[in-house]
ROSE-4610 file (N, C-alpha, C; in Angstrom, 1 decimal, always signed):
// ROSE-4610
residu = [P/P/P/V/V/V/L/L/L/Y/Y/Y/D/D/D/E/E/E/D/D/D/L/L/L/P/P/P/F/F/F/E/E/E/L/L/L/G/G/G/K/K/K/G/G/G/I/I/I/L/L/L/V/V/V/Q/Q/Q/E/E/E/G/G/G/S/S/S/D/D/D/L/L/L/T/T/T/L/L/L/V/V/V/G/G/G/S/S/S/G/G/G/T/T/T/A/A/A/L/L/L/A/A/A/N/N/N/T/T/T/V/V/V/K/K/K/A/A/A/A/A/A/R/R/R/L/L/L/L/L/L/A/A/A/A/A/A/T/T/T/G/G/G/L/L/L/S/S/S/V/V/V/R/R/R/V/V/V/I/I/I/D/D/D/I/I/I/H/H/H/T/T/T/I/I/I/K/K/K/P/P/P/L/L/L/D/D/D/E/E/E/A/A/A/I/I/I/I/I/I/L/L/L/K/K/K/A/A/A/A/A/A/E/E/E/E/E/E/T/T/T/G/G/G/A/A/A/I/I/I/V/V/V/T/T/T/V/V/V/E/E/E/E/E/E/H/H/H/Y/Y/Y/V/V/V/A/A/A/G/G/G/G/G/G/L/L/L/G/G/G/S/S/S/V/V/V/I/I/I/A/A/A/E/E/E/F/F/F/L/L/L/S/S/S/Q/Q/Q/K/K/K/R/R/R/P/P/P/T/T/T/P/P/P/M/M/M/K/K/K/L/L/L/I/I/I/G/G/G/I/I/I/A/A/A/D/D/D/R/R/R/F/F/F/V/V/V/T/T/T/N/N/N/G/G/G/P/P/P/Y/Y/Y/D/D/D/G/G/G/L/L/L/L/L/L/G/G/G/M/M/M/Q/Q/Q/G/G/G/L/L/L/L/L/L/P/P/P/E/E/E/Q/Q/Q/I/I/I/A/A/A/A/A/A/T/T/T/V/V/V/R/R/R/E/E/E/F/F/F/L/L/L/A/A/A/S/S/S/R/R/R/K/K/K]
num = [1/1/1/2/2/2/3/3/3/4/4/4/5/5/5/6/6/6/7/7/7/8/8/8/9/9/9/10/10/10/11/11/11/12/12/12/13/13/13/14/14/14/15/15/15/16/16/16/17/17/17/18/18/18/19/19/19/20/20/20/21/21/21/22/22/22/23/23/23/24/24/24/25/25/25/26/26/26/27/27/27/28/28/28/29/29/29/30/30/30/31/31/31/32/32/32/33/33/33/34/34/34/35/35/35/36/36/36/37/37/37/38/38/38/39/39/39/40/40/40/41/41/41/42/42/42/43/43/43/44/44/44/45/45/45/46/46/46/47/47/47/48/48/48/49/49/49/50/50/50/51/51/51/52/52/52/53/53/53/54/54/54/55/55/55/56/56/56/57/57/57/58/58/58/59/59/59/60/60/60/61/61/61/62/62/62/63/63/63/64/64/64/65/65/65/66/66/66/67/67/67/68/68/68/69/69/69/70/70/70/71/71/71/72/72/72/73/73/73/74/74/74/75/75/75/76/76/76/77/77/77/78/78/78/79/79/79/80/80/80/81/81/81/82/82/82/83/83/83/84/84/84/85/85/85/86/86/86/87/87/87/88/88/88/89/89/89/90/90/90/91/91/91/92/92/92/93/93/93/94/94/94/95/95/95/96/96/96/97/97/97/98/98/98/99/99/99/100/100/100/101/101/101/102/102/102/103/103/103/104/104/104/105/105/105/106/106/106/107/107/107/108/108/108/109/109/109/110/110/110/111/111/111/112/112/112/113/113/113/114/114/114/115/115/115/116/116/116/117/117/117/118/118/118/119/119/119/120/120/120/121/121/121/122/122/122/123/123/123/124/124/124/125/125/125/126/126/126/127/127/127/128/128/128/129/129/129/130/130/130/131/131/131/132/132/132/133/133/133/134/134/134/135/135/135/136/136/136/137/137/137/138/138/138/139/139/139/140/140/140/141/141/141/142/142/142/143/143/143/144/144/144/145/145/145]
x = [+0.6/+0.5/+1.2/+0.6/+0.9/+1.3/+2.5/+1.7/+1.8/+2.2/+2.8/+2.7/+2.7/+2.5/+4.0/+4.3/+5.2/+6.4/+5.5/+5.6/+5.6/+5.5/+6.1/+7.3/+7.1/+8.4/+9.4/+11.1/+11.6/+12.8/+12.3/+13.0/+13.7/+14.6/+15.6/+14.9/+14.5/+14.0/+12.8/+12.6/+10.7/+9.8/+8.7/+8.2/+6.9/+6.6/+5.3/+3.9/+2.9/+1.6/+1.1/+0.9/+0.1/-1.4/-1.7/-3.6/-3.6/-4.7/-5.1/-5.6/-5.1/-6.8/-6.2/-7.0/-7.1/-7.0/-7.2/-7.5/-5.7/-4.7/-3.1/-2.7/-1.2/-0.6/+0.8/+0.4/+1.5/+2.3/+3.8/+4.9/+5.4/+5.9/+6.3/+7.9/+8.7/+10.2/+10.6/+10.6/+11.2/+10.3/+10.6/+10.0/+8.7/+8.7/+7.9/+6.5/+6.9/+5.5/+4.2/+4.4/+3.6/+2.9/+3.0/+2.6/+2.0/+2.4/+1.9/+0.5/+0.4/-0.3/-1.2/-0.9/-2.6/-3.5/-2.1/-2.5/-3.7/-3.3/-4.0/-5.5/-5.5/-6.9/-7.2/-7.5/-7.4/-7.8/-7.8/-7.7/-9.0/-8.9/-9.7/-11.3/-11.5/-12.4/-13.0/-12.0/-12.9/-13.2/-13.4/-13.8/-12.8/-11.5/-10.4/-9.5/-9.7/-9.0/-7.3/-7.0/-5.3/-4.7/-3.7/-2.7/-1.5/-1.2/+0.2/+1.3/+2.2/+3.5/+5.1/+5.1/+6.3/+7.3/+8.2/+9.6/+11.1/+10.9/+11.8/+13.3/+14.0/+15.0/+14.8/+15.7/+15.7/+16.3/+17.3/+18.5/+18.6/+18.0/+17.6/+15.8/+15.5/+14.1/+13.3/+12.4/+10.9/+10.7/+11.2/+10.3/+8.8/+8.7/+7.3/+6.8/+6.2/+5.6/+5.3/+5.8/+6.0/+5.5/+6.4/+5.2/+4.0/+3.2/+2.6/+1.1/+2.2/+1.1/+0.4/+2.1/+1.8/+0.6/+0.9/-0.4/-1.8/-1.7/-3.1/-3.8/-2.8/-3.5/-3.6/-2.0/-2.5/-1.5/-1.1/-0.5/+0.4/+1.3/+2.4/+3.2/+2.8/+3.3/+4.1/+5.7/+6.6/+6.2/+6.7/+7.1/+8.0/+9.1/+10.1/+11.2/+11.5/+12.0/+13.6/+13.8/+14.8/+15.0/+16.0/+16.3/+15.2/+14.4/+13.6/+14.6/+15.8/+17.0/+17.6/+18.3/+18.8/+17.9/+16.3/+15.8/+15.1/+14.0/+13.1/+12.8/+11.6/+11.5/+11.6/+13.1/+14.0/+14.2/+14.4/+14.6/+13.5/+12.8/+11.0/+10.8/+10.7/+10.6/+12.0/+13.1/+13.8/+13.4/+13.3/+12.8/+11.1/+10.1/+9.2/+9.2/+10.2/+10.1/+10.7/+11.5/+12.3/+11.2/+10.2/+9.1/+8.0/+7.2/+5.7/+5.9/+6.3/+5.5/+4.5/+4.6/+3.3/+3.5/+2.8/+2.3/+3.0/+3.5/+4.2/+4.3/+4.2/+4.7/+5.7/+6.3/+7.6/+7.5/+7.0/+7.3/+8.3/+8.8/+10.2/+11.2/+12.3/+12.7/+13.6/+12.8/+13.6/+14.8/+15.8/+16.5/+17.4/+17.2/+17.6/+18.0/+18.4/+18.7/+17.8/+17.7/+16.7/+17.2/+16.4/+16.7/+16.8/+16.6/+16.1/+15.3/+15.0/+13.6/+12.7/+11.5/+10.9/+10.6/+10.6/+10.0/+8.9/+8.0/+6.2/+6.7/+7.2/+7.8/+8.4/+9.6/+10.5/+9.1/+8.9/+8.3/+7.2/+6.4/+5.5/+6.1/+7.6/+8.1/+8.6/+8.6/+8.5/+7.6/+5.9/+5.2/+4.8/+5.2/+5.3/+4.2/+3.5/+2.4/+0.9/+0.4/-0.5/-1.1/-2.1/-2.7/-1.9/-1.0/-0.5/-0.1/+0.5/+0.7/-0.9/-2.0/-3.2/-3.7/-2.8/-3.4/-2.6/-1.4/-0.6/-0.9/-1.5/-2.1/-3.5/-3.9/-5.6/-5.3/-4.2/-3.7/-3.3/-2.3/-1.7/-2.6/-4.1/-4.8/-5.4/-6.0/-6.7/-6.1/-4.8/-3.9/-3.7/-4.5/-4.3/-6.0/-6.5/-7.9/-8.1]
y = [-1.4/+0.0/+1.1/+2.2/+3.5/+3.4/+4.5/+5.0/+6.2/+7.3/+8.4/+9.0/+11.0/+11.0/+11.6/+12.3/+12.5/+13.6/+14.0/+15.6/+15.3/+14.0/+14.0/+14.1/+14.7/+15.7/+14.6/+14.6/+13.4/+13.8/+13.5/+13.9/+13.0/+12.9/+12.0/+11.6/+11.0/+10.7/+11.0/+10.5/+11.2/+10.4/+9.6/+8.8/+9.1/+8.4/+8.8/+8.2/+8.8/+8.1/+8.0/+6.9/+6.0/+6.5/+5.9/+5.4/+6.0/+6.1/+6.6/+5.3/+5.0/+3.7/+3.7/+3.1/+2.7/+1.3/+0.4/-0.7/-0.8/-0.7/-0.9/-0.3/-0.6/-0.2/-0.9/-0.8/-1.5/-0.5/-1.3/-0.3/-1.3/-0.5/-1.1/-0.2/-1.1/-0.4/-0.8/-0.4/-0.8/-1.3/-2.5/-2.9/-3.9/-4.1/-4.6/-3.4/-2.7/-1.7/-1.4/-2.2/-2.2/-3.2/-4.3/-5.9/-5.2/-4.4/-4.0/-3.1/-2.5/-1.9/-2.4/-3.7/-4.3/-5.2/-6.0/-6.1/-5.7/-4.2/-3.4/-2.9/-2.9/-3.4/-4.2/-5.6/-6.8/-6.7/-6.5/-6.1/-5.0/-4.2/-3.1/-3.8/-4.8/-5.4/-6.3/-6.7/-7.2/-6.4/-5.2/-3.8/-3.9/-4.2/-3.6/-1.8/-1.4/+0.0/+0.2/+0.5/+0.2/+1.3/+1.8/+2.7/+2.0/+2.7/+2.2/+3.5/+3.7/+4.1/+3.5/+4.4/+4.6/+4.5/+3.8/+4.2/+3.9/+5.0/+4.9/+5.1/+5.6/+5.6/+4.7/+3.7/+3.4/+4.2/+4.8/+5.5/+6.9/+8.1/+8.3/+7.8/+7.1/+6.2/+7.7/+7.8/+9.3/+8.5/+8.4/+8.3/+9.2/+10.4/+10.6/+10.0/+9.7/+9.1/+7.8/+7.4/+6.0/+5.7/+6.4/+6.6/+7.2/+8.4/+8.4/+6.9/+6.5/+5.3/+4.4/+4.3/+3.0/+3.8/+5.4/+5.1/+5.1/+5.7/+5.9/+4.4/+3.7/+2.3/+1.1/+1.2/+0.0/-1.0/-1.2/-2.9/-1.6/-2.7/-2.6/-3.8/-4.3/-4.9/-4.0/-4.8/-4.5/-5.5/-5.3/-5.8/-5.4/-6.3/-6.2/-7.0/-6.5/-7.8/-7.6/-8.0/-8.4/-9.1/-9.4/-10.2/-9.8/-10.4/-10.0/-9.3/-10.5/-9.6/-9.0/-7.5/-6.5/-5.4/-5.4/-4.7/-3.8/-3.8/-2.4/-2.8/-3.9/-4.2/-4.5/-4.7/-4.7/-3.0/-2.7/-1.3/-0.4/-0.5/-0.1/-0.6/-1.9/-2.1/-2.4/-1.8/-1.4/-0.3/+1.0/+2.1/+2.1/+1.7/+1.2/+0.6/+0.0/-0.8/+0.1/+1.3/+2.4/+3.4/+3.6/+5.0/+4.7/+3.1/+2.9/+1.3/+1.0/-1.0/-1.2/-1.7/-2.1/-3.2/-3.9/-5.3/-5.1/-5.7/-5.9/-7.4/-7.3/-8.6/-8.0/-8.6/-8.4/-9.6/-8.8/-10.4/-9.4/-10.6/-10.1/-12.0/-12.1/-13.4/-13.9/-14.6/-15.8/-16.8/-16.6/-17.1/-18.2/-18.3/-19.1/-19.1/-19.8/-20.5/-19.6/-18.5/-19.5/-19.4/-20.5/-20.8/-19.7/-19.6/-19.1/-19.2/-18.1/-18.5/-17.1/-17.8/-16.3/-15.6/-14.1/-13.3/-13.7/-13.7/-13.6/-15.2/-16.2/-17.6/-17.2/-16.3/-16.1/-15.4/-14.6/-13.9/-14.5/-15.6/-16.5/-17.4/-17.6/-18.7/-17.8/-16.8/-15.8/-15.2/-15.5/-14.9/-14.0/-13.0/-11.7/-11.5/-12.1/-12.0/-11.1/-10.2/-9.5/-10.2/-11.6/-12.5/-12.8/-13.2/-13.7/-12.7/-11.7/-10.3/-10.5/-10.7/-10.1/-11.5/-12.3/-13.4/-13.9/-13.6/-13.0/-12.0/-10.6/-10.0/-10.4/-11.0/-11.4/-12.4/-13.2/-14.4/-13.6/-12.3/-11.3/-11.4/-10.4/-9.6/-11.0/-12.2/-12.9/-13.4/-13.0/-13.7/-12.7/-11.6/-10.9/-10.6/-11.0/-11.0/-11.6]
z = [-0.3/-0.1/-0.2/-0.1/-0.4/+1.0/+1.5/+3.1/+3.2/+2.7/+2.6/+0.8/+1.6/+0.0/+0.3/-1.5/-1.5/-0.8/-0.1/+0.7/+2.0/+2.4/+3.6/+4.7/+5.8/+5.2/+6.9/+6.4/+7.1/+8.5/+9.3/+10.7/+11.2/+11.5/+12.3/+13.5/+13.9/+15.5/+15.9/+14.8/+14.9/+14.7/+14.9/+14.7/+13.7/+12.8/+12.2/+13.0/+12.9/+13.5/+12.1/+12.0/+10.6/+10.6/+11.9/+12.3/+13.3/+13.8/+15.3/+15.8/+17.4/+17.5/+19.0/+19.8/+21.5/+21.6/+21.2/+21.9/+21.9/+21.1/+20.7/+19.9/+20.1/+19.1/+18.1/+17.2/+15.7/+15.8/+16.2/+16.0/+15.3/+13.8/+12.7/+12.3/+11.5/+10.5/+9.6/+8.9/+7.7/+6.7/+6.3/+5.5/+5.5/+7.1/+8.1/+7.7/+7.4/+7.7/+7.0/+6.3/+4.7/+5.2/+5.6/+6.4/+7.7/+8.6/+9.5/+9.4/+8.8/+7.8/+7.8/+6.9/+6.6/+7.7/+8.5/+9.5/+10.4/+10.8/+11.3/+11.0/+8.9/+8.4/+8.9/+8.7/+9.2/+11.1/+12.0/+13.1/+13.0/+12.0/+12.1/+11.7/+10.9/+10.2/+11.2/+12.6/+13.3/+14.7/+14.7/+15.4/+16.3/+16.3/+17.5/+17.1/+17.8/+17.1/+17.1/+16.5/+16.0/+15.9/+16.7/+16.4/+15.2/+14.5/+13.6/+13.9/+14.6/+14.2/+13.4/+12.9/+12.0/+12.4/+12.9/+13.6/+12.6/+12.4/+10.4/+11.2/+12.6/+13.1/+14.8/+14.5/+16.2/+17.0/+16.7/+17.4/+16.7/+17.6/+18.4/+18.4/+19.3/+19.5/+19.6/+19.4/+19.4/+20.6/+21.6/+23.1/+23.5/+23.4/+23.1/+22.3/+21.1/+20.8/+21.7/+21.7/+22.2/+23.6/+24.6/+25.6/+25.6/+24.5/+24.8/+23.8/+23.5/+23.0/+24.1/+24.7/+26.0/+26.8/+27.0/+28.0/+27.6/+25.8/+25.3/+25.0/+24.4/+24.3/+25.3/+26.0/+27.2/+26.8/+25.4/+24.8/+23.5/+23.2/+21.8/+21.4/+20.3/+19.3/+18.8/+18.9/+17.5/+16.4/+15.1/+13.8/+13.1/+12.8/+12.3/+11.9/+10.6/+9.8/+10.3/+11.6/+12.1/+13.3/+13.6/+15.0/+15.9/+16.4/+17.8/+18.8/+18.8/+20.3/+19.4/+20.1/+19.8/+19.0/+18.5/+17.5/+17.7/+17.0/+17.8/+19.1/+19.0/+20.3/+21.3/+21.3/+22.8/+23.2/+21.5/+22.3/+23.5/+22.2/+23.2/+24.1/+24.9/+25.9/+27.0/+26.5/+27.5/+28.1/+26.9/+27.5/+28.4/+27.7/+28.7/+29.9/+29.8/+31.9/+32.1/+31.9/+32.9/+33.1/+31.8/+31.8/+32.4/+31.7/+31.8/+31.8/+32.2/+32.2/+31.1/+30.0/+29.5/+28.7/+28.9/+28.0/+26.3/+26.5/+24.7/+24.1/+22.8/+22.4/+21.1/+20.5/+20.0/+18.6/+17.5/+16.4/+15.6/+15.1/+14.1/+13.7/+13.6/+13.1/+14.3/+14.4/+15.6/+14.9/+16.4/+16.2/+16.0/+15.1/+14.5/+12.8/+12.0/+11.0/+9.9/+8.8/+8.0/+6.3/+6.2/+4.6/+3.6/+1.8/+1.1/+0.0/-0.2/-0.9/-1.4/-1.7/-2.8/-1.6/-1.1/+0.3/+1.0/+0.6/+0.9/+1.9/+1.2/+1.9/+2.8/+2.9/+4.2/+5.2/+4.5/+5.6/+6.1/+5.5/+6.0/+7.0/+6.7/+7.7/+9.5/+8.9/+10.2/+11.2/+10.7/+11.4/+10.7/+9.6/+9.8/+8.1/+8.0/+6.6/+7.9/+6.6/+7.7/+8.3/+7.9/+8.6/+10.0/+9.5/+11.0/+12.0/+11.4/+12.8/+13.0/+12.4/+12.6/+13.8/+13.7/+14.3/+15.5/+15.3/+16.9/+17.6/+17.4/+18.1/+18.8/+18.0/+18.6/+19.5/+19.7/+20.9/+22.1/+21.4/+22.9/+23.2/+22.7/+23.4/+24.3/+23.8/+24.3/+25.6/+25.8/+26.8/+27.8/+27.7/+28.5/+29.6/+29.0/+29.7/+31.6]
């Protein structure tokens, strides 16, 4: 999907609010953002109000947008095409553990060897297709009840 107009200003260290939502926040980065937005649409179709944030620069982290999302939605799920350890989710979890402990789920590449193959096939092996992201979010929310 087209995510932004051509004239969107880029500011280092400033995340972008892609869409508002109140039930939880999905935070995407890089190439995973498109599937994050698609997953948010799937979740919206089931009645969930999902905020989506693009964190295009992890360092410096836009702490303000993350803290606001944690306070207003109460749950954060990160999605990245990166190993979960040491990536976007880890950075956000570390920050929130100090400022506002928030239930989180990190979706990304598992710590194991990844074979080669078609892009969508590889995403599917890692749970990074929109339907898989949406299913993981639903499981995460159900586990919190």
